[in-house]
Each structure stands twice: as structure tokens, then as C-alpha cells.
C-alpha positions, 0 to 999 in steps of 0.5 A, spaced: 555 447 454 547 446 451 545 449 458 550 455 457 548 456 450 540 456 452 542 461 458 546 466 453 540 466 448 535 467 454 539 473 456 540 476 450 533 476 448 531 479 455 536 484 454 533 486 448 526 486 451 529 491 456 532 496 451 525 496 448 521 497 454 520 504 457 519 501 464 522 495 468 516 492 470 514 490 462 520 485 463 515 479 465 518 473 466 514 467 464 511 463 470 515 457 468 522 461 469 520 463 476 523 456 479 528 455 474 535 455 478 538 458 472 534 465 473 538 466 480 545 465 477 545 471 473 543 478 476 539 481 470 534 475 470 534 475 478 532 482 477 527 481 472 524 475 476 523 481 482 521 486 478 515 482 475 512 481 482 512 489 482 508 489 476 503 483 479 502 488 485 501 494 480 496 490 476 492 485 480 489 484 487 489 489 493 494 494 492 492 495 484 489 502 483 482 499 483 483 495 489 484 497 496 484 505 494 477 504 491 474 499 495 475 501 502 474 508 501 466 506 499 467 501 505 468 506 510 466 514 509 470 517 504 466 515 498 459 514 495 457 509 490 453 510 484 454 503 481 448 497 480 446 493 485 450 487 481 456 490 481 462 487 486 464 493 488 457 495 491 458 489 496 463 494 499 459 500 499 453 496 502 458 492 507 455 486 505 461 482 504 460 474 503 465 468 504 463 467 496 465 474 494 469 474 488 473 480 490 475 477 496 477 470 493 481 474 488 485 479 493 486 472 498 489 468 492 493 474 488 496 476 495 499 469 496 501 468 489 505 474 490 508 472 497 509 465 494 513 469 488 517 473 494 519 466 497 521 463 491 526 469 490 528 469 497 530 461 496 533 462 489 537 467 491 540 464 497 542 458 493 545 462 488 552 460 487 554 466 482 551 472 485 555 477 489 553 478 496 551 485 495 546 483 489 544 477 494 542 482 499 539 487 495 534 482 492 533 478 498 531 485 502 526 487 497 523 480 497 523 480 504 519 487 504 514 485 499 513 479 503 512 483 509 508 488 505 502 483 503 502 480 509 501 487 513 495 488 508 492 481 509 492 481 517 489 488 517 483 486 512 482 478 515 485 478 522 489 472 523 492 469 517 497 464 515 504 467 515 507 463 509 515 463 509 516 457 504 514 455 497 513 447 499 506 446 497 505 440 501 506 445 507 502 451 505 496 447 503 495 445 510 498 451 514 494 454 519 492 461 521 497 465 525 495 469 531 495 477 529 500 478 534 505 473 532 504 476 525 506 482 527 512 479 530 514 476 523 513 483 520 518 486 524 523 481 523 522 481 516 522 488 515 528 489 520 532 484 516 530 487 509 532 494 512 539 491 514 540 488 507 537 494 502 541 500 500 540 507 502 540 509 495 534 508 489 536 504 483 533 507 478 532 514 481 525 514 480 523 510 487 520 504 484 524 499 487 524 500 495 530 502 499 532 501 506 528 507 508 522 504 504 523 498 509 523 503 515 517 507 513 513 500 513 516 498 519 514 505 523 507 503 521 507 496 523 510 498 530 505 504 530 499 499 529 502 494 534 502 500 539 510 500 540 510 507 540 518 508 542 520 504 536 515 507 531 517 514 533 525 512 532 523 508 525 519 514 523 525 519 525 530 515 521 526 516 515 525 524 516 532 525 518 534 523 511 533 530 508 538 529 502 533 524 500 526 526 502 522 533 504 515 535 504 513 538 497 511 545 498 506 545 492 501 540 493 500 539 486 507 536 486 506 531 491 504 525 486 508 527 480 513 522 479 519 526 481 516 528 488 521 528 493 516 526 498 515 519 495 518 514 499 516 508 494 511 508 488 509 503 483 511 504 476 506 504 470 507 499 465 508 503 459 510 509 456 505 515 457 501 511 462 499 514 468 495 511 474 489 506 475 487 511 481 487 517 476 482 513 471 477 511 476 477 517 481 477 522 476 470 523 472 468 529 468 460 528 468 455 525 472 452 521 475 459 518 477 461 511 479 464 513 485 464 520 488 467 523 495 461 524 500 459 531 502 460 529 509 467 528 507 468 534 503 465 539 508 469 537 513 475 541 510 476 548 512 475 553 506 482 555 508 485 548 507 489 547 500 488 540 500 480 541 499 482 546 493 488 542 490 486 535 491 478 535 490 475 537 484 467 538 483 463 536 477 456 539 476 450 537 471 447 544 474 442 540 479 447 536 482 454 537 484 459 531 485 466 531 488 472 526 486 479 525 489 484 529 485 491 528 488 492 524 481 491 529 475 491 525 469 485 520 468 488 517 461 495 517 457 500 523 456 506 523 451 510 521 457 508 518 464 507 524 469 504 520 475 506 513 478 502 510 484 504 512 490 505 507 496 509 511 501 510 518 502 513 522 507 507 526 510 505 519 513 511 519 517 510 525 520 503 523 522 506 516 525 511 520 529 506 525 532 501 519 534 507 515 537 510 522 541 503 523 543 502 516 546 509 517 549 507 523 553 511 528 548 505 532 547 510 538 544 513 534 539 507 531 537 504 538 536 510 540 532 509 534 527 502 535 526 503 542 525 508 540 519 502 537 515 497 543 517 502 549 515 503 545 509 496 545 507 495 553 509 492 551 516 494 555 522 497 551 528 493 546 532 489 548 538 489 541 541 493 541 548 491 535 552 493 528 549 486 526 548 485 532 544 492 531 540 490 524 538 483 526 536 486 532 532 491 526 529 486 522 527 482 528 523 489 530 520 490 523 517 483 523 514 484 529 510 491 528 508 491 520 506 484 520 503 484 515 497 490 512 499 491 505 500 487 503 506 488 508 511 481 511 513 479 504 515 485 502 518 485 508 522 478 508 525 479 500 527 486 502 531 482 508 534 476 504 536 472 508 532 469 504 527 462 503 530 462 510 532 463 513 526 460 508 521 454 506 524 452 513 523 453 513 516 453 506 513 446 503 514 449 496 513 454 497 518 455 492 524 461 491 528 463 484 525 465 488 519 471 490 522 474 484 519 473 481 512 471 473 511 476 468 509 474 466 502 469 459 503 473 455 498 479 456 502 476 454 508 473 448 504 480 446 501 484 447 508 480 446 514 486 448 518 483 455 516 477 454 520 473 457 524 470 462 519 471 470 522 465 472 526 459 474 523 460 470 516 
């Protein structure tokens, strides 16, 4: 009886918190609650544990707006840095990452903490006696998606890494690295399971919790990166065919707004009136800035490209012009939030299918998908004809379409075998071993099964 009263009191407080919050991600479960079995006996508290993970992804680590979107832009050829040499971000710009880097350590630790939380939720929901089967499926499907998402970014940054699927610290503290190919096999299995469990609809409507097609959008990307082109095209088609849910926004200024039909999944702001971290970092109103788009990148756009006029803005002090990403238009709070951090959107799915079709020899279909993006941007149809020409055109189109979004430029140059060719010409500190990051040194010290260190470090 005492346990029941305690649980009811907790739920009453939790529901009061929900009512007082503008955003579900404000419902921050204490860490001590995460492993409490009672949490997973009630859908409201289990949902709070799940959405707490989304808030952690938004606020900390790789996918925070000051993480991959900013750091990998300066690591490659999207942005110039004007920060002091002592700034942690300057190591990315100079391509001088070390195993002792605080940022590298933070990304690794936060990522595995988020994976642990997802695994804890999966185990708790599986063992729940009160949750309905439908609720179990949704919660587990979202947790599997999170687990796959974080591992996806880890493997593309660090190479072979542990793929963690349990919460037993005794096993996890000595777990070895998994080969990249096996990691991709695990990603595919997790995302297939997530897709089978998640609903087709969004709840809530603002697309801040992944649905079936979010899982399939990530699965399309995973298949593409794994050179499974038939599967990549099929998964992208499954998303693109959902015309009742998704469509390209004809007005580029509408693409990154909260209610954009192009959004597949976005991270909700913590409080009413807050917008994105990306906007607060990328947008500046005077110079010299902290970060600015490179002139080479800005000048690569055609004058007719609407992305140049709508998604790039300039600031001048009468002697120097600097450019910044302007996909997000708000750099501070507004009376009501107007932009959330977009993680997946429809344009990428067209580019995934175009690339997959090109590799499969369906050159007409590849051009058709590529032209969807070009025509929305005010450009004419591509003149590329051969497979090589089309693939090169897709790489270029991805650069123009997906700049300042999490990791695309770095991962694309790596996939296309162009890292050394492109970056050695514009990055004095670049060498071929920079294609993967160092494993944090204190992790190697704590778990020798992670050895050897990645080459070059």
C-alpha cells in the first residue's frame, strides 16, 4: 500500500509538471528514477523517461546544436574559424584532435550515457507487467531508434566502436570494439525492429517523437552508407511515398519552421519561446564572427540558386564581408518558438534515392530525384548524363542542400573517397588519418579491450 501511495504521489507531481510545461522535454526524470521498476509500470512515467533522453540529445553531446553541426563544418570545408587558439573548437578547425581532447571525451561519454538510457528503457519496458502491448511497442521502437542513431554517429566518427545493447556495467566496462561491418548489421537490425514497432502517425503532431518513417529514413541512410543500394532506394521510396505526411516545401524560408511538411524528425526546444542552438551560433550580426561560411563554399553556388539567397546571409564592416548559415532565422528567443532543430528531412531522402539509383544503373530515375531538389532551388535540370557525372552532381548537390546539418559534408566526402583530395587543398593541417577521430585516452586506460588506438593518434 505504501508503494502504491508513493507511486500515486509521484504521478500526481509528474502530471502537474506536464501541465505547467510548454514542452514534453521539460519533464526531466531524476536519474534515480530511471532504473526504478515502477517507472515502467505506467505509460506516463515511462514516456517521461523516454522523452528525457531526447532532451539530453538536444542539450548535450554530438547532436547538440553546438556539436556535430558546428564542429564538423569547421573540420571540413564549410566554415572558417576566428576563435582563439586555446578554444576547444579550434582543434577541429586545425584538424589537430588529440585522444585527450575534452570535446572528444564528452561526445564519447555522453553518447554511451544516452545509449545506456535507451537500453535501460528497452529492458524496463520489456519487463513491465502493466503496459499494454501497443504502448510497449511504441516505447521500445523509439528506444531502438535512439540506440541506432547514436551508434550510427559514433561509428562514422570513431570507426570500430562497442555496440552496446545491455545495461550490465560489468560487461560494458570491458566490452571490445565491434567491426564496422557488424555495427552496420546491428544498426539495420535495430532499425528494422524499430520500424515494425513504431506507428505511422506522429504524437504529438509537431514531429518531435520519431514514427515509423523516421526509422525508415535513418535506415535508408544506413543502407546507402553500407553500399546496399537496392535497400536504400526502397527505404527512401517508402518515406517519399507518404505524400499525406511529407512534401518538399516550395518556399525555402518555410523548410526549417516548426510546422514544415518537409520535416521527418526534429528536437523540440526546452521552453516556450526558445529556438535552436544552431541559430544562436551560426547567426551573427557583426564581425569578426566566431565562425563564418568559407568564401569557397559561398562562391560555389550559382547566382540563380535560391539556397544562396535564402539560406546564406552576409555581414560587413565596410572592409570585410562574412557569411553565415541562415537556414534557421532566429538567433534568440521569440514570443513563441518558431524553429526546432531538424534532424531528418525529406530532401535528403530524394538525394539518397538518387545516389542509390545511380549506383544501380537507373540513371533516369537518379536524374529525376536530383532535379526535384534542383528545381525547388530555382535551378534548371542537371546536365549530368553518365553514372560518374551523376554521382559527382549528387555529391555537389548534397553540399549545397545539406550544409550546416549534422555531419553530412564530412561523411559524404568520406563515402565518396574525396576527403584527401578536397580537404588537403584547403586545410593545412589535414592528413588522411583524420578520417576517423581518436578514441579518448582515458577510455583506453579504463578498458584495454578498446585498444589499439586509431591510426595516427
